[in-house]
C-alpha positions as CSV (number, residue, x, y, z in Angstrom):
1,M,0.0,0.0,0.0
2,P,2.7,2.6,0.8
3,R,4.5,1.8,-2.5
4,E,1.3,2.3,-4.5
5,M,0.6,5.6,-2.7
6,G,4.2,6.8,-3.4
7,K,3.7,5.9,-7.1
8,K,0.5,7.8,-7.3
9,M,2.1,10.9,-5.6
10,K,4.9,10.8,-8.1
11,E,2.5,10.5,-11.0
12,S,0.4,13.4,-9.7
13,K,3.5,15.6,-9.4
14,G,4.7,14.7,-12.8
15,S,1.3,15.4,-14.3
16,R,1.4,19.0,-13.2
17,S,2.2,21.3,-16.1
18,V,3.8,24.7,-15.6
19,Q,1.8,27.3,-17.5
20,P,3.9,30.0,-19.1
21,L,3.2,33.6,-18.2
22,V,1.6,35.4,-21.0
23,H,2.1,39.3,-21.3
24,S,-0.2,41.2,-23.4
25,V,0.9,44.0,-25.7
26,E,-1.0,46.6,-23.6
27,D,1.0,45.7,-20.4
28,E,4.3,46.3,-22.3
29,D,3.1,49.6,-23.6
30,V,2.2,50.7,-20.0
31,K,5.7,49.8,-18.8
32,I,7.3,51.8,-21.6
33,E,5.2,54.8,-20.8
34,E,6.1,54.7,-17.1
35,E,9.8,54.5,-17.8
36,N,9.5,57.5,-20.1
37,E,7.6,59.5,-17.5
38,G,10.3,58.7,-14.9
39,E,13.1,59.9,-17.2
40,E,11.2,63.1,-17.9
41,K,10.7,63.8,-14.2
42,K,14.4,63.3,-13.6
43,K,15.2,65.8,-16.3
44,K,12.8,68.4,-14.8
45,L,14.0,68.2,-11.2
46,P,16.7,70.8,-10.4
47,K,20.1,69.8,-9.3
48,L,20.1,70.9,-5.6
49,I,23.6,69.6,-5.0
50,G,26.5,71.4,-6.7
51,V,29.8,70.2,-8.0
52,G,31.0,67.5,-5.6
53,G,27.6,67.2,-3.9
54,T,28.8,68.6,-0.6
55,K,27.3,71.0,1.9
56,H,30.1,73.6,1.2
57,S,29.0,73.9,-2.5
58,R,25.5,74.8,-1.5
59,I,26.8,77.4,1.0
60,E,29.0,78.9,-1.7
61,R,26.1,79.1,-4.1
62,M,23.9,80.8,-1.5
63,K,26.6,83.3,-0.8
64,K,26.9,84.1,-4.5
65,L,23.1,84.5,-4.8
66,K,23.0,86.9,-1.8
67,L,25.8,88.9,-3.3
68,E,24.0,89.3,-6.6
69,K,20.9,90.4,-4.8
70,H,22.9,93.0,-2.8
71,K,24.5,94.3,-6.0
72,L,21.1,94.7,-7.7
73,K,19.8,96.5,-4.6
74,K,22.7,98.9,-4.6
75,E,22.2,99.6,-8.3
76,R,18.6,100.5,-7.8
77,Q,19.5,102.8,-5.0
78,R,22.1,104.6,-7.2
79,T,19.6,105.1,-10.0
80,R,17.0,106.5,-7.6
81,R,19.7,108.8,-6.1
82,K,20.6,110.1,-9.5
83,E,16.9,110.7,-10.4
84,R,16.5,112.7,-7.2
85,E,19.6,114.8,-8.0
86,E,18.4,115.5,-11.5
87,L,14.7,116.2,-10.7
88,G,15.4,118.2,-7.5
89,D,12.1,119.2,-5.9
90,E,10.0,117.3,-8.4
91,A,11.7,114.0,-7.5
92,P,9.4,111.2,-6.1
93,P,9.4,110.7,-2.4
94,K,11.8,108.2,-0.8
95,L,10.6,104.6,-0.4
96,E,9.8,103.7,3.2
97,P,10.6,100.2,4.4
98,R,7.8,98.0,5.7
99,T,8.2,97.7,9.5
100,L,5.9,96.5,12.3
101,E,5.4,100.1,13.4
102,N,4.1,101.5,10.1
103,T,2.0,98.3,9.4
104,R,0.5,98.1,12.9
105,E,-3.2,97.3,13.4
106,E,-5.5,100.3,13.6
107,D,-6.3,101.3,17.1
108,V,-9.5,103.2,17.9
109,T,-8.0,104.7,21.0
110,V,-5.4,106.7,19.0
111,P,-6.6,110.3,19.4
112,E,-6.2,113.2,17.0
113,P,-3.5,115.9,17.7
114,E,-6.1,118.4,19.0
115,D,-8.8,116.2,20.4
116,E,-11.0,118.3,22.8
117,E,-12.1,115.2,24.7
118,I,-8.5,114.2,25.5
119,Q,-7.7,117.8,26.5
120,V,-10.6,117.9,29.0
121,E,-9.7,114.5,30.4
122,E,-6.1,115.4,30.9
123,A,-6.9,118.7,32.5
124,G,-8.8,116.9,35.3
125,D,-6.7,113.8,35.8
126,E,-4.3,113.0,38.7
127,M,-1.3,114.6,37.0
128,A,-3.0,117.9,36.3
129,T,-1.4,119.7,39.3
130,Y,2.1,118.8,38.0
131,F,1.4,120.0,34.4
132,G,-0.3,123.1,35.8
133,K,3.0,123.8,37.7
134,E,1.1,124.0,41.0
135,K,3.3,121.5,42.9
136,E,6.9,120.5,42.4
137,P,7.6,116.7,42.2
138,R,9.2,115.0,45.2
139,V,10.1,111.3,44.6
140,V,10.8,108.4,46.9
141,I,13.0,105.6,45.6
142,T,13.0,102.3,47.5
143,T,13.8,98.6,46.9
144,S,12.7,95.2,48.0
145,E,13.9,93.9,51.4
146,L,17.6,93.1,51.6
147,P,18.5,94.3,48.1
148,S,21.5,93.0,46.2
149,S,24.5,95.1,45.2
150,K,23.3,95.6,41.7
151,T,19.8,96.7,42.8
152,R,21.4,99.3,45.2
153,A,23.7,100.5,42.4
154,F,20.7,100.9,40.1
155,A,18.8,102.9,42.8
156,R,21.8,105.2,43.2
157,D,21.9,105.8,39.4
158,L,18.2,106.6,39.4
159,M,18.8,109.2,42.2
160,T,21.3,111.0,39.9
161,V,18.8,111.1,37.1
162,V,15.5,112.0,38.9
163,P,15.9,115.4,40.6
164,N,14.5,116.1,44.1
165,C,14.4,112.5,45.2
166,R,15.2,110.6,48.4
167,F,16.0,107.0,49.1
168,F,14.0,105.1,51.7
169,F,15.2,101.9,53.4
170,R,12.3,99.4,53.6
171,K,13.3,97.9,57.0
172,R,10.7,95.1,56.6
173,A,8.0,97.7,55.9
174,S,5.2,96.8,53.5
175,V,4.6,98.7,50.2
176,K,1.4,100.2,51.6
177,G,3.3,101.3,54.7
178,T,6.0,102.9,52.6
179,I,3.4,104.7,50.4
180,H,1.6,106.0,53.6
181,R,4.9,107.2,55.0
182,A,5.7,109.1,51.8
183,M,2.2,110.6,51.6
184,T,2.4,112.0,55.1
185,N,5.8,113.6,54.3
186,G,4.4,115.3,51.2
187,Y,6.0,113.3,48.4
188,T,4.3,113.0,45.0
189,D,5.7,109.7,43.7
190,V,7.0,106.4,44.9
191,L,9.4,104.1,42.9
192,V,9.8,100.6,44.1
193,I,12.5,98.4,42.5
194,N,11.8,94.7,42.8
195,E,14.4,91.9,42.1
196,D,14.6,88.2,41.5
197,R,17.7,86.1,42.1
198,K,19.6,89.3,42.8
199,I,18.7,90.9,39.4
200,P,16.3,93.9,39.1
201,N,13.2,92.6,37.3
202,G,10.3,94.9,38.2
203,L,9.4,98.6,38.8
204,L,6.3,99.9,40.6
205,L,5.4,103.5,40.1
206,V,2.8,105.0,42.4
207,H,1.6,108.6,41.9
208,L,0.4,110.3,45.1
209,P,-2.0,111.0,46.6
210,D,-4.7,109.6,44.4
211,G,-2.8,107.3,42.0
212,P,-2.6,105.8,39.5
213,T,-0.2,102.8,40.0
214,A,1.7,101.3,37.1
215,H,3.6,98.0,37.3
216,F,6.4,97.5,34.8
217,R,8.6,94.6,33.9
218,L,12.2,95.7,34.2
219,S,14.9,94.2,31.9
220,N,18.3,94.9,30.3
221,V,19.5,96.9,33.3
222,K,22.9,98.5,32.8
223,T,24.3,100.7,35.6
224,T,26.8,103.5,35.3
225,A,29.5,101.1,36.4
226,D,28.5,98.6,33.7
227,L,28.8,101.3,31.1
228,K,32.1,102.4,32.5
229,R,30.9,106.0,33.0
230,N,32.0,108.5,35.7
231,R,29.1,109.6,37.9
232,G,31.0,112.8,38.8
233,T,30.5,114.2,35.2
234,F,26.7,114.3,35.7
235,G,26.2,117.5,37.5
236,D,23.1,118.6,39.5
237,H,21.2,120.3,36.7
238,R,17.6,119.2,36.1
239,P,17.4,117.2,32.8
240,E,15.2,117.6,29.9
241,V,12.6,114.9,29.2
242,L,11.8,113.4,25.8
243,L,8.7,111.1,25.4
244,N,8.5,109.4,22.0
245,R,5.8,107.4,20.3
246,F,3.2,107.3,23.0
247,T,0.2,107.5,20.7
248,T,-2.8,105.8,22.3
249,R,-4.8,107.0,25.2
250,L,-3.2,104.5,27.4
251,G,0.2,105.6,26.1
252,H,-0.6,109.2,26.9
253,R,-1.5,108.3,30.5
254,V,1.7,106.3,31.0
255,A,3.8,109.1,29.5
256,R,2.2,111.7,31.8
257,M,3.1,109.5,34.8
258,L,6.7,109.2,33.7
259,A,7.0,112.9,33.0
260,S,5.7,113.8,36.4
261,L,8.8,112.2,38.0
262,F,10.9,115.1,36.6
263,H,10.8,118.8,37.3
264,Y,8.7,120.8,34.9
265,D,11.3,123.5,34.6
266,P,14.5,121.8,33.2
267,E,17.9,123.5,33.4
268,F,19.3,123.7,29.8
269,K,22.7,124.7,31.1
270,G,23.4,121.2,32.1
271,R,22.7,119.8,28.6
272,R,21.3,116.6,30.0
273,V,18.4,114.6,28.4
274,A,16.4,111.7,29.8
275,T,14.6,109.9,27.0
276,F,11.7,107.4,27.2
277,H,11.4,105.9,23.7
278,N,8.4,103.6,23.1
279,Q,8.9,101.0,20.4
280,R,6.5,98.0,20.0
281,D,5.3,98.6,23.6
282,Y,8.8,98.4,25.0
283,I,9.9,101.6,26.7
284,F,13.7,102.2,26.3
285,F,15.3,104.6,28.7
286,R,18.5,106.5,27.9
287,H,20.3,109.3,29.7
288,H,22.6,111.5,27.6
289,R,24.5,114.7,27.7
290,Y,24.9,116.6,24.4
291,E,27.6,119.0,23.3
292,F,27.6,121.5,20.4
293,K,30.5,121.4,18.0
294,N,31.2,124.2,15.5
295,G,27.6,125.4,15.9
296,K,26.4,122.8,13.4
297,K,27.0,119.3,14.8
298,T,26.2,117.9,18.2
299,A,27.8,115.0,20.0
300,L,25.9,112.6,22.4
301,Y,27.6,111.1,25.5
302,E,25.6,108.4,27.3
303,L,25.8,108.7,31.0
304,G,23.7,105.8,32.2
305,P,21.7,104.0,33.6
306,R,20.1,102.1,30.8
307,F,17.0,99.9,31.1
308,T,13.8,98.7,29.4
309,L,10.3,98.8,30.7
310,K,7.2,96.7,29.7
311,L,3.8,97.7,31.1
312,R,2.1,94.9,32.9
313,S,-0.8,96.7,34.6
314,L,-2.3,100.1,35.4
315,Q,-4.4,100.4,38.5
316,K,-6.6,103.2,39.7
317,G,-5.7,104.7,43.0
318,T,-2.7,103.7,45.1
319,F,-1.2,100.3,45.4
320,N,-3.9,97.7,46.4
321,T,-3.6,94.1,45.3
322,Q,-6.9,92.9,46.9
323,G,-9.5,95.5,46.3
324,G,-7.9,97.6,43.6
325,E,-9.6,98.4,40.4
326,Y,-7.5,98.0,37.3
327,E,-7.7,100.3,34.2
328,W,-5.6,97.9,32.1
329,I,-4.0,94.5,32.5
330,H,-1.8,92.8,30.0
331,K,-3.1,89.3,29.4
332,R,-0.6,87.4,27.4
333,G,-2.8,84.6,26.0
334,E,-5.7,86.8,25.0
335,M,-4.0,90.0,23.9
336,D,-0.9,88.9,22.1
337,T,-2.7,87.6,19.1
338,S,-0.7,89.5,16.5
339,R,2.8,90.9,16.1
340,R,1.3,94.1,14.7
341,R,-0.9,94.9,17.7
342,F,0.4,97.5,20.1
343,F,-1.3,99.2,23.1
344,L,1.0,102.2,23.9
């Protein structure tokens, strides 16, 4: 029986015939078309790798491309300059580059230059007595408890810039206690310098007696020692104050608070200028002394300190974290929706 079964198995295996694969003419045509399409795609693709196929070749090619663009740009500038010289007064205006400032989103709170509503509002606000020259500013400068050496140096520099000011040691006193002490002694403003990890990182400005209170984030602090300047060259003259690019109603209010720190009658003999320059809601502070040369040119000499402010909140009245009413608070997730949206 097993032998018969083996014979049957062999016969069945031998009886199997291998059927040859038959390709139609259509399949061969399709293959030829696919090969032709692949070759055409290879021809159309640009050669991204230069001679040698290395990274350095691509870098060199990009450098050449940038150099050609720069040359074309300079040529266009030369042609426009020649046109302006030939045409004179009839020349077309200069091209203005597109920046975040000139392409900012429209803000409804930007007032017109002579808006009666703004004039009436500013005539009756908390800083009206200063701008009416009814009361001279007296400023208190203080720090957090146990300040670091850099914070103390920054406070000393502020005392050289802000006239008619005095430094208060906190001595474990609260901010409200310091404000009450300054108010009873007849001061008009309080500056509190906060720090974190021995670095100044916050500035609280309280206008007395009725507010408002502004809280700023403080960054990029450079003291007079960091700038390698001599404090003895400052002099005691009251500086001039420049406030740039505060266009909105909120910006006007903040600018008036900053201006009320300085005396309304500057002494031009000292040739000192304190500048608050607002750019993209960052307030850059610089302190310079200018000199006239030959009656035509002027030279600027930076005295220090140098720092940057960013408004976090504006509160009505004096400092009150629990029951205070806020005029404006910067909410990062809700308000920072566009790079071209500014509030000052």
